[in-house]
Backbone atoms as SQL, in Angstrom:
CREATE TABLE atoms (id INTEGER PRIMARY KEY, chain TEXT, resi INTEGER, resn TEXT, atom TEXT, x REAL, y REAL, z REAL);
INSERT INTO atoms VALUES
  (1, 'A', 1, 'UNK', 'N', 146.706, 4.906, 142.613),
  (2, 'A', 1, 'UNK', 'CA', 145.017, 5.457, 142.691),
  (3, 'A', 1, 'UNK', 'C', 145.282, 7.286, 142.776),
  (4, 'A', 2, 'UNK', 'N', 144.755, 7.708, 141.887),
  (5, 'A', 2, 'UNK', 'CA', 144.625, 9.393, 141.836),
  (6, 'A', 2, 'UNK', 'C', 144.310, 9.969, 143.399),
  (7, 'A', 3, 'UNK', 'N', 145.189, 10.894, 143.136),
  (8, 'A', 3, 'UNK', 'CA', 145.079, 11.984, 144.330),
  (9, 'A', 3, 'UNK', 'C', 143.750, 12.609, 144.174),
  (10, 'A', 4, 'UNK', 'N', 142.391, 12.729, 145.315),
  (11, 'A', 4, 'UNK', 'CA', 141.119, 13.439, 144.771),
  (12, 'A', 4, 'UNK', 'C', 140.958, 13.161, 146.526),
  (13, 'A', 5, 'UNK', 'N', 139.613, 13.717, 146.398),
  (14, 'A', 5, 'UNK', 'CA', 138.841, 13.577, 147.786),
  (15, 'A', 5, 'UNK', 'C', 137.734, 12.142, 147.851),
  (16, 'A', 6, 'UNK', 'N', 138.009, 11.703, 146.827),
  (17, 'A', 6, 'UNK', 'CA', 137.280, 10.261, 146.738),
  (18, 'A', 6, 'UNK', 'C', 138.389, 8.977, 147.309),
  (19, 'A', 7, 'UNK', 'N', 137.390, 8.230, 148.028),
  (20, 'A', 7, 'UNK', 'CA', 137.832, 7.275, 148.698),
  (21, 'A', 7, 'UNK', 'C', 137.841, 6.021, 147.893),
  (22, 'A', 8, 'UNK', 'N', 138.678, 5.093, 147.931),
  (23, 'A', 8, 'UNK', 'CA', 138.262, 3.754, 146.840),
  (24, 'A', 8, 'UNK', 'C', 138.683, 2.729, 148.280),
  (25, 'A', 9, 'UNK', 'N', 137.296, 1.829, 148.106),
  (26, 'A', 9, 'UNK', 'CA', 137.520, 0.969, 149.039),
  (27, 'A', 9, 'UNK', 'C', 137.618, -0.958, 148.477),
  (28, 'A', 10, 'UNK', 'N', 138.408, -1.574, 148.954),
  (29, 'A', 10, 'UNK', 'CA', 138.665, -2.465, 148.680),
  (30, 'A', 10, 'UNK', 'C', 137.823, -3.673, 149.252),
  (31, 'A', 11, 'UNK', 'N', 137.255, -4.710, 148.909),
  (32, 'A', 11, 'UNK', 'CA', 136.602, -5.384, 149.818),
  (33, 'A', 11, 'UNK', 'C', 136.406, -6.737, 149.112),
  (34, 'A', 12, 'UNK', 'N', 136.804, -7.977, 149.661),
  (35, 'A', 12, 'UNK', 'CA', 137.546, -9.277, 148.977),
  (36, 'A', 12, 'UNK', 'C', 136.313, -10.559, 149.636),
  (37, 'A', 13, 'UNK', 'N', 136.130, -11.131, 148.593),
  (38, 'A', 13, 'UNK', 'CA', 135.100, -12.006, 149.131),
  (39, 'A', 13, 'UNK', 'C', 135.725, -13.598, 148.375),
  (40, 'A', 14, 'UNK', 'N', 136.415, -14.241, 149.801),
  (41, 'A', 14, 'UNK', 'CA', 136.901, -15.225, 149.428),
  (42, 'A', 14, 'UNK', 'C', 136.200, -16.520, 150.469),
  (43, 'A', 15, 'UNK', 'N', 136.467, -17.780, 149.050),
  (44, 'A', 15, 'UNK', 'CA', 135.717, -18.813, 149.510),
  (45, 'A', 15, 'UNK', 'C', 137.077, -19.795, 149.530),
  (46, 'A', 16, 'UNK', 'N', 136.925, -21.251, 150.027),
  (47, 'A', 16, 'UNK', 'CA', 137.297, -22.176, 150.405),
  (48, 'A', 16, 'UNK', 'C', 136.767, -23.118, 149.193),
  (49, 'A', 17, 'UNK', 'N', 137.865, -24.495, 148.996),
  (50, 'A', 17, 'UNK', 'CA', 137.346, -25.441, 148.756),
  (51, 'A', 17, 'UNK', 'C', 136.216, -26.306, 149.042),
  (52, 'A', 18, 'UNK', 'N', 135.796, -25.815, 150.178),
  (53, 'A', 18, 'UNK', 'CA', 134.293, -26.320, 150.661),
  (54, 'A', 18, 'UNK', 'C', 133.494, -25.622, 150.337),
  (55, 'A', 19, 'UNK', 'N', 133.102, -24.168, 150.038),
  (56, 'A', 19, 'UNK', 'CA', 132.642, -23.498, 149.697),
  (57, 'A', 19, 'UNK', 'C', 132.147, -22.381, 150.873),
  (58, 'A', 20, 'UNK', 'N', 133.098, -22.497, 151.956),
  (59, 'A', 20, 'UNK', 'CA', 132.923, -21.893, 153.205),
  (60, 'A', 20, 'UNK', 'C', 133.844, -20.268, 152.509),
  (61, 'A', 21, 'UNK', 'N', 132.860, -19.334, 153.156),
  (62, 'A', 21, 'UNK', 'CA', 133.624, -17.358, 152.805),
  (63, 'A', 21, 'UNK', 'C', 133.983, -17.566, 154.118),
  (64, 'A', 22, 'UNK', 'N', 135.001, -16.623, 153.921),
  (65, 'A', 22, 'UNK', 'CA', 135.656, -15.527, 154.783),
  (66, 'A', 22, 'UNK', 'C', 135.317, -14.549, 155.438),
  (67, 'A', 23, 'UNK', 'N', 134.462, -14.919, 156.936),
  (68, 'A', 23, 'UNK', 'CA', 134.340, -13.734, 157.273),
  (69, 'A', 23, 'UNK', 'C', 135.158, -13.214, 158.250),
  (70, 'A', 24, 'UNK', 'N', 135.382, -12.354, 158.770),
  (71, 'A', 24, 'UNK', 'CA', 136.446, -11.576, 160.411),
  (72, 'A', 24, 'UNK', 'C', 135.548, -10.655, 161.365),
  (73, 'A', 25, 'UNK', 'N', 135.467, -10.950, 162.362),
  (74, 'A', 25, 'UNK', 'CA', 134.511, -10.853, 163.712),
  (75, 'A', 25, 'UNK', 'C', 135.063, -9.440, 163.911),
  (76, 'A', 26, 'UNK', 'N', 134.554, -8.189, 164.108),
  (77, 'A', 26, 'UNK', 'CA', 134.521, -7.065, 164.665),
  (78, 'A', 26, 'UNK', 'C', 135.470, -6.969, 166.202),
  (79, 'A', 27, 'UNK', 'N', 136.632, -6.399, 166.378),
  (80, 'A', 27, 'UNK', 'CA', 136.925, -6.278, 167.553),
  (81, 'A', 27, 'UNK', 'C', 136.222, -5.843, 168.688),
  (82, 'A', 28, 'UNK', 'N', 135.255, -4.989, 168.154),
  (83, 'A', 28, 'UNK', 'CA', 134.292, -4.075, 169.086),
  (84, 'A', 28, 'UNK', 'C', 133.227, -5.087, 169.439),
  (85, 'A', 29, 'UNK', 'N', 133.302, -6.967, 168.901),
  (86, 'A', 29, 'UNK', 'CA', 132.055, -7.616, 168.809),
  (87, 'A', 29, 'UNK', 'C', 130.803, -6.634, 168.255),
  (88, 'A', 30, 'UNK', 'N', 131.052, -6.160, 167.005),
  (89, 'A', 30, 'UNK', 'CA', 129.687, -5.729, 166.470),
  (90, 'A', 30, 'UNK', 'C', 129.112, -6.727, 165.461),
  (91, 'A', 31, 'UNK', 'N', 129.934, -7.560, 165.201),
  (92, 'A', 31, 'UNK', 'CA', 129.490, -8.600, 163.942),
  (93, 'A', 31, 'UNK', 'C', 130.573, -9.305, 163.271),
  (94, 'A', 32, 'UNK', 'N', 130.451, -10.119, 162.227),
  (95, 'A', 32, 'UNK', 'CA', 131.105, -10.984, 161.531),
  (96, 'A', 32, 'UNK', 'C', 131.182, -10.174, 159.800),
  (97, 'A', 33, 'UNK', 'N', 131.806, -9.876, 158.873),
  (98, 'A', 33, 'UNK', 'CA', 131.890, -9.110, 157.843),
  (99, 'A', 33, 'UNK', 'C', 132.832, -9.840, 156.927),
  (100, 'A', 34, 'UNK', 'N', 132.895, -9.207, 155.602),
  (101, 'A', 34, 'UNK', 'CA', 133.826, -9.755, 154.227),
  (102, 'A', 34, 'UNK', 'C', 134.924, -8.705, 154.767),
  (103, 'A', 35, 'UNK', 'N', 136.492, -9.085, 154.612),
  (104, 'A', 35, 'UNK', 'CA', 137.855, -8.737, 154.896),
  (105, 'A', 35, 'UNK', 'C', 137.486, -6.866, 153.593),
  (106, 'A', 36, 'UNK', 'N', 137.761, -6.117, 154.380),
  (107, 'A', 36, 'UNK', 'CA', 137.377, -4.657, 153.665),
  (108, 'A', 36, 'UNK', 'C', 138.128, -3.386, 154.202),
  (109, 'A', 37, 'UNK', 'N', 137.951, -2.365, 153.534),
  (110, 'A', 37, 'UNK', 'CA', 138.902, -1.210, 153.648),
  (111, 'A', 37, 'UNK', 'C', 139.499, -0.290, 152.576),
  (112, 'A', 38, 'UNK', 'N', 139.839, 0.779, 153.419),
  (113, 'A', 38, 'UNK', 'CA', 140.068, 1.696, 152.160),
  (114, 'A', 38, 'UNK', 'C', 141.661, 1.633, 151.669),
  (115, 'A', 39, 'UNK', 'N', 141.691, 1.545, 150.289),
  (116, 'A', 39, 'UNK', 'CA', 142.603, 1.608, 149.552),
  (117, 'A', 39, 'UNK', 'C', 143.381, 2.475, 149.918),
  (118, 'A', 40, 'UNK', 'N', 144.936, 2.455, 149.975),
  (119, 'A', 40, 'UNK', 'CA', 146.068, 3.415, 150.105),
  (120, 'A', 40, 'UNK', 'C', 146.233, 3.894, 148.694),
  (121, 'A', 41, 'UNK', 'N', 146.558, 5.417, 148.620),
  (122, 'A', 41, 'UNK', 'CA', 146.979, 6.283, 147.739),
  (123, 'A', 41, 'UNK', 'C', 147.983, 5.355, 146.723),
  (124, 'A', 42, 'UNK', 'N', 149.003, 4.440, 147.195),
  (125, 'A', 42, 'UNK', 'CA', 149.572, 4.182, 146.475),
  (126, 'A', 42, 'UNK', 'C', 149.598, 2.370, 145.791),
  (127, 'A', 43, 'UNK', 'N', 148.278, 2.329, 146.362),
  (128, 'A', 43, 'UNK', 'CA', 147.889, 1.005, 145.999),
  (129, 'A', 43, 'UNK', 'C', 146.683, 0.466, 144.804),
  (130, 'A', 44, 'UNK', 'N', 146.675, -0.703, 144.513),
  (131, 'A', 44, 'UNK', 'CA', 145.532, -0.748, 143.509),
  (132, 'A', 44, 'UNK', 'C', 144.219, -1.420, 144.104),
  (133, 'A', 45, 'UNK', 'N', 143.828, -1.623, 143.459),
  (134, 'A', 45, 'UNK', 'CA', 142.137, -2.467, 144.445),
  (135, 'A', 45, 'UNK', 'C', 142.502, -3.528, 144.745),
  (136, 'A', 46, 'UNK', 'N', 143.414, -4.491, 143.703),
  (137, 'A', 46, 'UNK', 'CA', 143.859, -6.129, 144.166),
  (138, 'A', 46, 'UNK', 'C', 144.817, -6.011, 145.543),
  (139, 'A', 47, 'UNK', 'N', 145.874, -5.123, 145.360),
  (140, 'A', 47, 'UNK', 'CA', 146.708, -5.225, 146.344),
  (141, 'A', 47, 'UNK', 'C', 145.908, -4.631, 148.018),
  (142, 'A', 48, 'UNK', 'N', 145.097, -3.906, 147.766),
  (143, 'A', 48, 'UNK', 'CA', 144.416, -3.180, 149.659),
  (144, 'A', 48, 'UNK', 'C', 143.647, -4.258, 149.425),
  (145, 'A', 49, 'UNK', 'N', 143.002, -5.338, 148.928),
  (146, 'A', 49, 'UNK', 'CA', 141.976, -5.903, 148.884),
  (147, 'A', 49, 'UNK', 'C', 142.854, -7.401, 149.373),
  (148, 'A', 50, 'UNK', 'N', 143.924, -7.503, 149.055),
  (149, 'A', 50, 'UNK', 'CA', 145.052, -8.536, 149.776),
  (150, 'A', 50, 'UNK', 'C', 145.616, -8.075, 150.872),
  (151, 'A', 51, 'UNK', 'N', 146.181, -6.524, 151.074),
  (152, 'A', 51, 'UNK', 'CA', 146.442, -6.319, 152.305),
  (153, 'A', 51, 'UNK', 'C', 145.365, -6.292, 153.305),
  (154, 'A', 52, 'UNK', 'N', 144.384, -6.068, 153.982),
  (155, 'A', 52, 'UNK', 'CA', 143.044, -6.362, 154.177),
  (156, 'A', 52, 'UNK', 'C', 142.957, -7.325, 154.705),
  (157, 'A', 53, 'UNK', 'N', 142.764, -8.532, 153.860),
  (158, 'A', 53, 'UNK', 'CA', 142.426, -9.946, 154.181),
  (159, 'A', 53, 'UNK', 'C', 143.856, -10.496, 155.053),
  (160, 'A', 54, 'UNK', 'N', 145.211, -9.953, 155.062),
  (161, 'A', 54, 'UNK', 'CA', 145.864, -10.099, 155.783),
  (162, 'A', 54, 'UNK', 'C', 146.096, -9.516, 157.355),
  (163, 'A', 55, 'UNK', 'N', 145.849, -8.403, 156.944),
  (164, 'A', 55, 'UNK', 'CA', 145.295, -7.328, 158.289),
  (165, 'A', 55, 'UNK', 'C', 143.991, -7.761, 159.529),
  (166, 'A', 56, 'UNK', 'N', 143.242, -8.349, 158.467),
  (167, 'A', 56, 'UNK', 'CA', 142.002, -8.469, 159.075),
  (168, 'A', 56, 'UNK', 'C', 141.837, -10.093, 159.923),
  (169, 'A', 57, 'UNK', 'N', 142.631, -10.926, 158.893),
  (170, 'A', 57, 'UNK', 'CA', 142.228, -12.550, 159.438),
  (171, 'A', 57, 'UNK', 'C', 143.815, -13.272, 159.045),
  (172, 'A', 58, 'UNK', 'N', 145.312, -12.460, 158.965),
  (173, 'A', 58, 'UNK', 'CA', 146.019, -12.984, 158.907),
  (174, 'A', 58, 'UNK', 'C', 146.367, -14.049, 157.641),
  (175, 'A', 59, 'UNK', 'N', 145.163, -14.208, 156.140),
  (176, 'A', 59, 'UNK', 'CA', 145.642, -15.317, 155.670),
  (177, 'A', 59, 'UNK', 'C', 145.801, -14.550, 154.459),
  (178, 'A', 60, 'UNK', 'N', 146.783, -14.995, 153.859),
  (179, 'A', 60, 'UNK', 'CA', 147.355, -14.393, 152.521),
  (180, 'A', 60, 'UNK', 'C', 146.649, -15.032, 151.597),
  (181, 'A', 61, 'UNK', 'N', 146.100, -14.018, 150.741),
  (182, 'A', 61, 'UNK', 'CA', 145.339, -14.503, 149.250),
  (183, 'A', 61, 'UNK', 'C', 145.806, -13.687, 148.128),
  (184, 'A', 62, 'UNK', 'N', 145.416, -14.962, 146.843),
  (185, 'A', 62, 'UNK', 'CA', 145.933, -14.327, 145.562),
  (186, 'A', 62, 'UNK', 'C', 144.421, -14.235, 144.601),
  (187, 'A', 63, 'UNK', 'N', 144.493, -13.375, 143.927),
  (188, 'A', 63, 'UNK', 'CA', 142.704, -13.438, 143.433),
  (189, 'A', 63, 'UNK', 'C', 142.672, -14.271, 142.119),
  (190, 'A', 64, 'UNK', 'N', 141.501, -14.383, 141.943),
  (191, 'A', 64, 'UNK', 'CA', 141.025, -15.729, 140.706),
  (192, 'A', 64, 'UNK', 'C', 140.328, -14.698, 140.143),
  (193, 'A', 65, 'UNK', 'N', 139.302, -14.299, 140.572),
  (194, 'A', 65, 'UNK', 'CA', 138.306, -13.241, 139.485),
  (195, 'A', 65, 'UNK', 'C', 138.676, -11.779, 139.867),
  (196, 'A', 66, 'UNK', 'N', 138.532, -10.784, 138.888),
  (197, 'A', 66, 'UNK', 'CA', 138.336, -9.727, 139.450),
  (198, 'A', 66, 'UNK', 'C', 139.994, -9.260, 139.032),
  (199, 'A', 67, 'UNK', 'N', 139.708, -7.776, 139.303),
  (200, 'A', 67, 'UNK', 'CA', 138.497, -6.763, 140.547),
  (201, 'A', 67, 'UNK', 'C', 137.598, -6.384, 139.205),
  (202, 'A', 68, 'UNK', 'N', 136.299, -6.235, 140.401),
  (203, 'A', 68, 'UNK', 'CA', 135.512, -5.467, 139.739),
  (204, 'A', 68, 'UNK', 'C', 135.259, -3.827, 140.364),
  (205, 'A', 69, 'UNK', 'N', 135.460, -2.904, 139.592),
  (206, 'A', 69, 'UNK', 'CA', 134.955, -1.964, 139.870),
  (207, 'A', 69, 'UNK', 'C', 133.464, -1.503, 140.101),
  (208, 'A', 70, 'UNK', 'N', 133.085, -1.119, 140.838),
  (209, 'A', 70, 'UNK', 'CA', 131.781, -0.112, 140.887),
  (210, 'A', 70, 'UNK', 'C', 131.900, 0.761, 141.173),
  (211, 'A', 71, 'UNK', 'N', 130.638, 1.953, 141.002),
  (212, 'A', 71, 'UNK', 'CA', 130.137, 3.461, 141.379),
  (213, 'A', 71, 'UNK', 'C', 128.737, 3.239, 141.800),
  (214, 'A', 72, 'UNK', 'N', 129.534, 4.185, 142.809),
  (215, 'A', 72, 'UNK', 'CA', 127.597, 4.436, 143.400),
  (216, 'A', 72, 'UNK', 'C', 127.284, 5.578, 142.864),
  (217, 'A', 73, 'UNK', 'N', 126.125, 6.141, 142.712),
  (218, 'A', 73, 'UNK', 'CA', 125.564, 7.086, 142.122),
  (219, 'A', 73, 'UNK', 'C', 124.874, 8.282, 142.876);
């Protein structure tokens, strides 16, 4: 990723063979959410999403679709 004041965020939507989605519970008990976080400067969006899944859920994943890059205006 290029160096700038822009943050890149990777979010992973993971679904198993039964159609269930992977959600992680915030440690401060703020609820359930999809694994996501800031992409490190040396990472791709895919690598960032994979790392966040491992960090937040302990589950290693491989992409089937994507990545999709969206920009907010």
